[in-house]
ZAGUKOL-735663 format. One record per residue: x, y, z of N, C-alpha, C in turn; residue number from 0; chain. Coordinates in steps of 0.1 Angstrom, whole numbers, plus 5000, padded with zeros to 4 digits. Example, Ala and Ser with C-alpha at 12.3 -4.5 7.8 and 13.67 -1.06 7.14 Angstrom:
- n_X/n_Y/n_Z/ca_X/ca_Y/ca_Z/c_X/c_Y/c_Z/i/ch
- 5132/4943/5078/5123/4955/5078/5132/4967/5078/0/A
- 5128/4978/5071/5137/4989/5071/5129/5000/5079/1/A
***
This chain:
- n_X/n_Y/n_Z/ca_X/ca_Y/ca_Z/c_X/c_Y/c_Z/i/ch
- 5008/4988/5000/5000/5000/5000/5009/5013/5000/0/A
- 5004/5022/4993/5010/5035/4993/5002/5045/5001/1/A
- 5004/5046/5014/4996/5054/5023/5003/5068/5024/2/A
- 4995/5079/5022/5000/5092/5023/4994/5098/5036/3/A
- 5000/5109/5041/4995/5116/5052/4981/5121/5050/4/A
- 4977/5124/5038/4963/5129/5036/4954/5118/5038/5/A
- 4958/5105/5035/4949/5094/5037/4946/5092/5052/6/A
- 4957/5094/5060/4955/5093/5075/4946/5104/5080/7/A
- 4948/5116/5075/4939/5127/5079/4925/5125/5075/8/A
- 4923/5118/5063/4909/5115/5059/4903/5105/5068/9/A
- 4909/5095/5071/4904/5084/5080/4900/5091/5094/10/A
- 4909/5099/5099/4906/5105/5112/4895/5115/5111/11/A
- 4894/5123/5100/4883/5133/5099/4869/5126/5098/12/A
- 4868/5115/5090/4856/5108/5088/4851/5102/5101/13/A
- 4861/5096/5109/4858/5090/5122/4852/5101/5131/14/A
- 4859/5113/5131/4855/5123/5141/4841/5130/5136/15/A
- 4839/5131/5123/4827/5138/5118/4815/5129/5116/16/A
- 4818/5116/5114/4806/5107/5113/4800/5107/5099/17/A
- 4806/5113/5089/4800/5113/5076/4809/5121/5066/18/A
- 4807/5118/5053/4815/5124/5043/4814/5139/5042/19/A
- 4802/5144/5043/4799/5158/5040/4807/5167/5050/20/A
- 4805/5164/5063/4812/5172/5073/4827/5170/5073/21/A
- 4831/5158/5070/4846/5155/5069/4852/5163/5057/22/A
- 4845/5164/5046/4850/5171/5034/4851/5186/5038/23/A
- 4841/5191/5045/4842/5205/5050/4854/5208/5059/24/A
- 4857/5198/5068/4868/5200/5077/4881/5199/5070/25/A
- 4882/5190/5059/4894/5189/5052/4895/5199/5040/26/A
- 4885/5207/5038/4885/5217/5028/4886/5212/5014/27/A
- 4879/5200/5011/4879/5194/4998/4864/5191/4995/28/A
- 4861/5188/4982/4847/5184/4979/4844/5170/4983/29/A
- 4831/5168/4985/4827/5154/4989/4831/5144/4979/30/A
- 4830/5148/4966/4833/5139/4955/4848/5135/4955/31/A
- 4856/5145/4958/4871/5142/4959/4874/5133/4970/32/A
- 4867/5135/4981/4869/5127/4993/4865/5112/4990/33/A
- 4853/5111/4984/4848/5097/4981/4858/5090/4971/34/A
- 4864/5098/4962/4873/5092/4952/4886/5088/4960/35/A
- 4890/5096/4969/4902/5093/4977/4900/5080/4985/36/A
- 4888/5079/4991/4886/5067/4999/4885/5054/4991/37/A
- 4879/5055/4979/4878/5044/4970/4892/5039/4965/38/A
- 4901/5049/4963/4915/5046/4959/4922/5039/4970/39/A
- 4920/5043/4982/4927/5037/4994/4922/5023/4996/40/A
- 4908/5021/4995/4903/5008/4996/4907/4998/4985/41/A
- 4909/5004/4973/4914/4995/4962/4928/4990/4966/42/A
- 4936/4999/4972/4950/4995/4975/4950/4985/4986/43/A
- 4941/4987/4996/4941/4978/5008/4934/4965/5005/44/A
- 4925/4965/4995/4917/4953/4991/4906/4949/5001/45/A
- 4903/4959/5010/4892/4957/5020/4885/4970/5021/46/A
- 4872/4969/5026/4865/4981/5029/4870/4987/5042/47/A
- 4870/5000/5042/4875/5007/5054/4864/5013/5062/48/A
- 4852/5014/5056/4840/5020/5063/4828/5011/5062/49/A
- 4819/5011/5072/4806/5005/5072/4796/5016/5067/50/A
- 4794/5016/5054/4787/5027/5047/4772/5028/5051/51/A
- 4767/5016/5054/4752/5016/5057/4749/5020/5071/52/A
- 4759/5023/5079/4757/5028/5093/4756/5043/5093/53/A
- 4748/5048/5103/4747/5062/5105/4749/5065/5120/54/A
- 4758/5073/5125/4769/5079/5116/4778/5069/5110/55/A
- 4785/5073/5100/4794/5064/5092/4805/5059/5101/56/A
- 4807/5046/5102/4817/5040/5111/4828/5033/5103/57/A
- 4839/5032/5110/4851/5025/5105/4849/5010/5106/58/A
- 4854/5003/5096/4855/4988/5097/4867/4984/5106/59/A
- 4869/4971/5107/4881/4967/5115/4894/4972/5109/60/A
- 4894/4971/5095/4906/4976/5088/4907/4991/5090/61/A
- 4896/4998/5089/4896/5012/5090/4901/5016/5104/62/A
- 4897/5009/5115/4901/5012/5128/4916/5010/5130/63/A
- 4922/5000/5122/4936/4998/5123/4943/5011/5117/64/A
- 4938/5016/5106/4944/5028/5100/4942/5040/5109/65/A
- 4931/5040/5116/4928/5052/5126/4939/5052/5137/66/A
- 4942/5040/5142/4952/5039/5152/4966/5044/5147/67/A
- 4969/5040/5134/4981/5045/5128/4981/5060/5127/68/A
- 4969/5066/5123/4968/5080/5121/4970/5087/5135/69/A
- 4965/5081/5145/4966/5088/5159/4980/5087/5164/70/A
- 4988/5078/5159/5002/5077/5163/5011/5086/5155/71/A
- 5008/5087/5142/5018/5094/5133/5014/5109/5132/72/A
- 5002/5112/5130/4998/5126/5127/5003/5136/5138/73/A
- 5002/5132/5151/5007/5142/5161/5022/5143/5160/74/A
- 5030/5133/5156/5044/5134/5154/5047/5143/5143/75/A
- 5039/5142/5132/5041/5150/5120/5039/5165/5123/76/A
- 5028/5167/5131/5024/5181/5135/5035/5187/5144/77/A
- 5040/5179/5153/5051/5184/5162/5064/5187/5154/78/A
- 5067/5179/5144/5079/5181/5135/5077/5194/5127/79/A
- 5065/5196/5122/5062/5208/5114/5063/5220/5123/80/A
- 5058/5219/5135/5060/5230/5145/5074/5233/5148/81/A
- 5082/5222/5149/5096/5224/5152/5103/5231/5141/82/A
- 5100/5227/5128/5106/5233/5117/5102/5247/5116/83/A
- 5089/5250/5119/5085/5264/5118/5092/5272/5129/84/A
- 5095/5267/5140/5102/5274/5151/5116/5276/5147/85/A
- 5122/5267/5140/5136/5268/5135/5137/5280/5125/86/A
- 5127/5280/5116/5126/5290/5105/5125/5304/5112/87/A
- 5116/5305/5122/5114/5318/5129/5124/5321/5139/88/A
- 5134/5312/5142/5144/5315/5151/5140/5314/5166/89/A
- 5129/5307/5169/5124/5305/5182/5131/5294/5190/90/A
- 5137/5285/5182/5143/5273/5188/5156/5271/5181/91/A
- 5165/5262/5187/5178/5259/5181/5187/5254/5191/92/A
- 5200/5256/5188/5211/5251/5197/5221/5262/5200/93/A
- 5225/5263/5212/5235/5273/5216/5245/5266/5225/94/A
- 5255/5260/5219/5265/5253/5227/5277/5263/5227/95/A
- 5281/5267/5239/5291/5277/5242/5304/5271/5247/96/A
- 5315/5276/5241/5329/5272/5245/5335/5285/5251/97/A
- 5341/5283/5263/5347/5295/5270/5362/5293/5271/98/A
- 5369/5303/5265/5384/5303/5265/5389/5311/5277/99/A
- 5380/5317/5284/5383/5325/5296/5378/5318/5309/100/A
- 5388/5312/5316/5384/5304/5328/5375/5312/5338/101/A
- 5379/5325/5340/5371/5333/5350/5357/5336/5345/102/A
- 5354/5334/5332/5342/5338/5326/5330/5329/5330/103/A
- 5333/5318/5336/5322/5310/5340/5313/5317/5350/104/A
- 5319/5324/5359/5311/5332/5369/5303/5343/5363/105/A
- 5309/5349/5353/5302/5361/5346/5291/5356/5337/106/A
- 5293/5344/5331/5283/5339/5321/5271/5334/5327/107/A
- 5271/5328/5339/5260/5321/5345/5248/5331/5346/108/A
- 5249/5343/5351/5237/5352/5352/5232/5355/5338/109/A
- 5241/5356/5328/5236/5358/5314/5227/5347/5309/110/A
- 5232/5334/5312/5224/5323/5307/5211/5321/5315/111/A
- 5211/5325/5328/5198/5324/5335/5188/5334/5329/112/A
- 5192/5346/5326/5183/5355/5319/5178/5350/5305/113/A
- 5188/5344/5298/5185/5339/5285/5175/5327/5285/114/A
- 5177/5319/5295/5168/5307/5297/5153/5311/5298/115/A
- 5151/5322/5305/5137/5326/5308/5130/5330/5295/116/A
- 5137/5336/5285/5131/5340/5273/5132/5330/5262/117/A
- 5142/5321/5263/5144/5311/5252/5145/5297/5257/118/A
- 5134/5293/5264/5134/5280/5270/5136/5268/5260/119/A
- 5132/5270/5247/5133/5260/5237/5146/5258/5231/120/A
- 5156/5267/5234/5169/5267/5229/5178/5258/5237/121/A
- 5184/5248/5231/5193/5238/5238/5206/5245/5242/122/A
- 5209/5248/5254/5221/5255/5259/5230/5245/5266/123/A
- 5243/5246/5262/5253/5238/5269/5266/5246/5269/124/A
- 5274/5244/5279/5287/5251/5281/5298/5241/5281/125/A
- 5309/5244/5273/5320/5235/5273/5333/5244/5276/126/A
- 5342/5239/5284/5354/5246/5287/5363/5246/5274/127/A
- 5363/5257/5267/5371/5258/5255/5385/5257/5257/128/A
- 5390/5258/5269/5405/5256/5271/5409/5242/5270/129/A
- 5399/5232/5270/5403/5218/5269/5404/5213/5254/130/A
- 5400/5222/5244/5401/5218/5230/5402/5231/5222/131/A
- 5404/5229/5209/5405/5241/5200/5391/5246/5197/132/A
- 5387/5256/5204/5374/5261/5204/5370/5267/5190/133/A
- 5379/5276/5185/5376/5283/5173/5374/5273/5161/134/A
- 5384/5264/5159/5381/5254/5148/5368/5246/5150/135/A
- 5365/5243/5163/5352/5237/5166/5340/5245/5162/136/A
- 5342/5258/5163/5331/5268/5159/5329/5267/5144/137/A
- 5340/5267/5137/5340/5266/5122/5333/5253/5118/138/A
- 5336/5242/5125/5330/5229/5121/5316/5227/5127/139/A
- 5310/5237/5133/5297/5237/5139/5295/5227/5150/140/A
- 5306/5224/5157/5306/5216/5169/5302/5224/5181/141/A
- 5304/5237/5181/5299/5246/5191/5294/5258/5183/142/A
- 5286/5267/5190/5279/5278/5183/5284/5292/5187/143/A
- 5291/5293/5199/5296/5306/5203/5308/5303/5212/144/A
- 5319/5311/5209/5331/5310/5217/5334/5323/5224/145/A
- 5336/5323/5237/5340/5335/5245/5355/5335/5245/146/A
- 5361/5345/5239/5376/5345/5238/5381/5359/5239/147/A
- 5394/5361/5243/5401/5374/5243/5411/5374/5232/148/A
- 5411/5363/5223/5421/5362/5213/5415/5361/5199/149/A
- 5410/5372/5193/5404/5371/5180/5414/5367/5169/150/A
- 5408/5360/5159/5416/5356/5148/5409/5359/5135/151/A
- 5416/5361/5124/5410/5363/5111/5406/5350/5105/152/A
- 5394/5346/5107/5389/5333/5103/5377/5335/5093/153/A
- 5377/5328/5082/5366/5329/5073/5353/5324/5079/154/A
- 5342/5332/5077/5329/5328/5082/5327/5330/5097/155/A
- 5337/5336/5104/5335/5338/5118/5336/5353/5122/156/A
- 5327/5358/5130/5326/5372/5134/5330/5373/5149/157/A
- 5338/5383/5153/5341/5385/5167/5334/5398/5171/158/A
- 5324/5396/5180/5317/5408/5185/5323/5412/5199/159/A
- 5326/5425/5200/5333/5429/5212/5322/5430/5224/160/A
- 5326/5424/5235/5317/5424/5247/5321/5435/5256/161/A
- 5334/5435/5261/5339/5446/5270/5354/5445/5271/162/A
- 5360/5456/5275/5374/5457/5278/5376/5454/5293/163/A
- 5388/5449/5297/5391/5447/5311/5406/5449/5312/164/A
- 5410/5452/5324/5425/5453/5327/5429/5441/5335/165/A
- 5440/5435/5331/5447/5425/5339/5454/5431/5350/166/A
- 5452/5428/5363/5458/5434/5374/5465/5424/5383/167/A
- 5475/5430/5390/5483/5422/5400/5475/5422/5413/168/A
- 5475/5411/5420/5468/5410/5432/5478/5404/5443/169/A
- 5479/5410/5454/5488/5406/5465/5482/5409/5478/170/A
- 5487/5402/5488/5483/5405/5502/5487/5420/5505/171/A
- 5479/5426/5514/5482/5440/5518/5496/5440/5525/172/A
- 5500/5429/5531/5513/5428/5538/5524/5425/5529/173/A
- 5522/5422/5516/5532/5418/5507/5541/5430/5503/174/A
- 5554/5428/5502/5563/5440/5499/5559/5447/5486/175/A
- 5554/5439/5476/5550/5445/5463/5538/5453/5464/176/A
- 5530/5452/5475/5518/5460/5476/5521/5475/5478/177/A
- 5534/5478/5480/5538/5492/5482/5541/5499/5469/178/A
- 5542/5491/5458/5546/5496/5445/5533/5502/5438/179/A
- 5536/5512/5429/5525/5518/5422/5520/5509/5411/180/A
- 5529/5502/5404/5526/5493/5394/5536/5481/5394/181/A
- 5533/5470/5388/5541/5458/5388/5547/5456/5375/182/A
- 5560/5452/5374/5567/5449/5362/5570/5434/5362/183/A
- 5574/5430/5350/5577/5415/5348/5587/5410/5358/184/A
- 5598/5418/5361/5609/5413/5370/5603/5411/5384/185/A
- 5593/5418/5388/5587/5416/5401/5582/5402/5404/186/A
- 5580/5395/5393/5574/5381/5395/5585/5371/5398/187/A
- 5598/5375/5396/5609/5365/5399/5609/5363/5414/188/A
- 5610/5350/5418/5610/5346/5432/5596/5345/5438/189/A
- 5586/5348/5431/5572/5348/5436/5565/5334/5433/190/A
- 5556/5331/5442/5547/5320/5439/5535/5326/5432/191/A
- 5533/5322/5420/5522/5328/5412/5510/5318/5412/192/A
- 5499/5323/5417/5487/5314/5418/5478/5317/5406/193/A
- 5475/5307/5398/5467/5308/5386/5456/5298/5385/194/A
- 5448/5300/5375/5438/5290/5371/5445/5278/5365/195/A
- 5439/5266/5365/5445/5254/5360/5444/5253/5345/196/A
- 5451/5263/5338/5451/5263/5323/5465/5265/5318/197/A
- 5467/5263/5305/5480/5265/5299/5484/5279/5301/198/A
- 5497/5282/5303/5502/5295/5306/5500/5304/5294/199/A
- 5500/5299/5282/5497/5308/5270/5483/5313/5270/200/A
- 5474/5307/5278/5460/5312/5279/5459/5322/5290/201/A
- 5469/5325/5298/5468/5334/5309/5474/5348/5304/202/A
- 5467/5359/5307/5472/5372/5303/5485/5375/5308/203/A
- 5488/5372/5321/5501/5376/5327/5512/5369/5320/204/A
- 5511/5357/5314/5521/5351/5306/5521/5356/5292/205/A
- 5510/5356/5285/5509/5359/5271/5513/5374/5269/206/A
- 5509/5383/5278/5511/5397/5276/5523/5403/5283/207/A
- 5529/5395/5292/5540/5401/5300/5552/5392/5302/208/A
- 5550/5380/5309/5562/5373/5313/5569/5365/5302/209/A
- 5562/5360/5292/5568/5353/5281/5578/5362/5274/210/A
- 5573/5374/5270/5581/5383/5263/5594/5388/5271/211/A
- 5592/5389/5284/5603/5394/5293/5611/5382/5297/212/A
- 5608/5370/5294/5615/5358/5297/5617/5357/5312/213/A
- 5606/5360/5319/5607/5359/5334/5598/5347/5338/214/A
- 5604/5339/5347/5598/5327/5353/5596/5329/5368/215/A
- 5583/5328/5373/5581/5328/5387/5588/5317/5394/216/A
- 5590/5318/5407/5597/5307/5414/5589/5295/5415/217/A
- 5575/5296/5415/5566/5285/5416/5553/5289/5410/218/A
- 5545/5279/5405/5532/5282/5400/5522/5272/5407/219/A
- 5512/5278/5413/5502/5270/5420/5489/5272/5413/220/A
- 5483/5261/5409/5470/5262/5401/5458/5259/5410/221/A
- 5449/5268/5409/5437/5267/5417/5424/5269/5408/222/A
- 5414/5262/5411/5402/5262/5402/5393/5274/5404/223/A
- 5391/5278/5417/5381/5288/5420/5387/5302/5423/224/A
- 5381/5312/5418/5386/5326/5420/5386/5329/5435/225/A
- 5376/5326/5442/5375/5329/5456/5386/5322/5464/226/A
- 5390/5310/5460/5402/5304/5467/5415/5310/5463/227/A
- 5416/5315/5451/5428/5322/5447/5430/5335/5456/228/A
- 5419/5342/5458/5419/5354/5466/5422/5351/5481/229/A
- 5416/5340/5485/5418/5336/5499/5433/5333/5501/230/A
- 5440/5326/5492/5454/5323/5493/5462/5336/5492/231/A
- 5459/5344/5483/5466/5357/5482/5465/5365/5495/232/A
- 5453/5366/5500/5451/5374/5512/5459/5368/5524/233/A
- 5461/5355/5523/5469/5348/5534/5484/5349/5531/234/A
- 5487/5356/5521/5501/5358/5517/5508/5345/5513/235/A
- 5500/5336/5506/5506/5323/5502/5511/5325/5487/236/A
- 5510/5336/5481/5514/5338/5468/5508/5351/5462/237/A
- 5510/5353/5449/5504/5365/5443/5497/5360/5430/238/A
- 5488/5368/5425/5480/5364/5413/5479/5376/5403/239/A
- 5475/5373/5391/5471/5383/5381/5458/5379/5376/240/A
- 5448/5388/5378/5434/5384/5374/5428/5396/5366/241/A
- 5417/5393/5359/5410/5404/5353/5404/5413/5364/242/A
- 5404/5426/5362/5399/5435/5373/5385/5433/5376/243/A
- 5376/5429/5367/5362/5427/5370/5360/5415/5378/244/A
- 5369/5405/5377/5368/5393/5385/5370/5396/5400/245/A
- 5380/5405/5403/5383/5408/5416/5372/5416/5422/246/A
- 5366/5426/5414/5355/5434/5419/5342/5425/5422/247/A
- 5340/5415/5413/5329/5406/5414/5329/5398/5426/248/A
- 5340/5392/5429/5341/5383/5441/5340/5390/5454/249/A
- 5347/5401/5455/5346/5409/5468/5349/5401/5480/250/A
- 5359/5393/5480/5362/5384/5491/5364/5391/5504/251/A
- 5375/5399/5505/5378/5407/5517/5387/5418/5514/252/A
- 5392/5425/5523/5400/5437/5521/5415/5434/5524/253/A
- 5419/5422/5526/5432/5418/5529/5442/5417/5517/254/A
- 5437/5421/5506/5446/5421/5494/5444/5435/5487/255/A
- 5454/5438/5478/5454/5450/5470/5456/5446/5456/256/A
- 5452/5455/5447/5454/5453/5433/5463/5464/5428/257/A
- 5471/5461/5418/5480/5471/5412/5481/5469/5397/258/A
- 5483/5479/5389/5484/5477/5374/5496/5469/5371/259/A
- 5494/5461/5360/5506/5454/5354/5512/5463/5344/260/A
- 5524/5467/5347/5532/5477/5339/5527/5491/5342/261/A
- 5535/5501/5338/5531/5515/5341/5519/5519/5333/262/A
- 5518/5514/5320/5507/5517/5312/5495/5508/5313/263/A
- 5496/5497/5321/5486/5488/5323/5484/5478/5311/264/A
- 5478/5467/5313/5475/5457/5302/5460/5456/5301/265/A
- 5455/5461/5290/5441/5461/5287/5438/5451/5276/266/A
- 5428/5443/5279/5423/5432/5270/5409/5434/5266/267/A
- 5404/5427/5256/5390/5428/5252/5385/5414/5251/268/A
- 5373/5412/5256/5366/5399/5256/5356/5400/5244/269/A
- 5356/5389/5236/5347/5388/5224/5338/5376/5225/270/A
- 5327/5377/5218/5319/5366/5215/5321/5362/5200/271/A
- 5326/5351/5197/5328/5346/5183/5317/5337/5179/272/A
- 5311/5341/5168/5300/5333/5162/5301/5332/5147/273/A
- 5294/5322/5141/5294/5320/5127/5286/5332/5121/274/A
- 5291/5337/5110/5284/5349/5103/5270/5346/5101/275/A
- 5266/5334/5095/5252/5332/5092/5243/5331/5104/276/A
- 5249/5328/5116/5241/5327/5128/5237/5341/5134/277/A
- 5244/5351/5130/5241/5364/5135/5227/5369/5133/278/A
- 5220/5363/5123/5206/5367/5120/5196/5360/5129/279/A
- 5201/5350/5137/5191/5342/5145/5188/5351/5157/280/A
- 5175/5352/5160/5171/5361/5171/5177/5357/5185/281/A
- 5178/5344/5187/5183/5340/5201/5198/5342/5202/282/A
- 5205/5342/5191/5219/5345/5191/5221/5360/5194/283/A
- 5213/5369/5187/5213/5383/5190/5210/5386/5204/284/A
- 5200/5379/5210/5196/5381/5224/5207/5378/5233/285/A
- 5213/5366/5231/5224/5362/5240/5235/5372/5240/286/A
- 5239/5377/5229/5250/5387/5228/5246/5400/5235/287/A
- 5233/5404/5233/5229/5416/5239/5229/5414/5255/288/A
- 5224/5403/5260/5224/5400/5274/5239/5400/5279/289/A
- 5248/5394/5272/5262/5394/5276/5267/5408/5277/290/A
- 5264/5416/5267/5269/5430/5268/5263/5438/5280/291/A
- 5250/5435/5283/5244/5442/5294/5251/5438/5307/292/A
- 5253/5425/5309/5260/5420/5321/5274/5425/5322/293/A
- 5281/5426/5310/5294/5432/5310/5294/5446/5315/294/A
- 5285/5454/5311/5284/5468/5315/5282/5469/5330/295/A
- 5274/5460/5336/5272/5460/5350/5285/5457/5357/296/A
- 5293/5448/5352/5306/5445/5358/5315/5458/5358/297/A
- 5315/5465/5347/5324/5477/5346/5319/5488/5355/298/A
- 5306/5488/5358/5301/5499/5366/5303/5496/5381/299/A
- 5307/5484/5385/5309/5481/5399/5320/5489/5405/300/A
***
């Protein structure tokens, strides 16, 4: 048998309406066309699908079997059509985010909480972009947005500026370096540097300062949480270099001070990298807008 969706809709309509005339009106076709459709379907099946002498018109055993099939399949088809419609309209989709900035987890969570309330049908996931090559993954459509401070000239990828931040030196109030107006690369010699557990090339203090100056701290201690880093710094267990907004956001205590890195400071920019064709999607635009709003809040603190 060659059963089409229209056949299933016909079986369902006649069962619900109890006759050809009302079913034809519901399906928006003529009664003659409906009768012809039923005859063609019965010719394929080789059995009668309706008990025509009954009023209201009833399904035969074979017709009831097709009705059960229609009740199973048609809701799935309608749901799929609705899903495709939502995809076309940009109401649903996927937003898998890779973060190349370890500290950005704390900043991004309020953004995603606001986003979830407006775009509950969008599948959101977060992956630590430091564990893999996030930008190539973006090009391959393995992720949909990358938070990064290292823009590259990549075909089909747009980098949208979120906000600027300063990388700052953090030390205990009792640390000798706390007395300096600014910190230079040489000041890190002999120090225990407390960092996030990522490659040094991903850390601003190394990529923007220490690597060029060929300065190596006496020791490096890796810590997962910002609050713990600041706790250790306040206890004079080492020094750190963090984004200024991170230090303001955590507000752990007053037992540490921040100082600029170098006389002129080190300013970096955080970007949202997305595929060019995705910029037209409403939920992508909304997420970037929310990220910018949250970023401005951080800068105003």
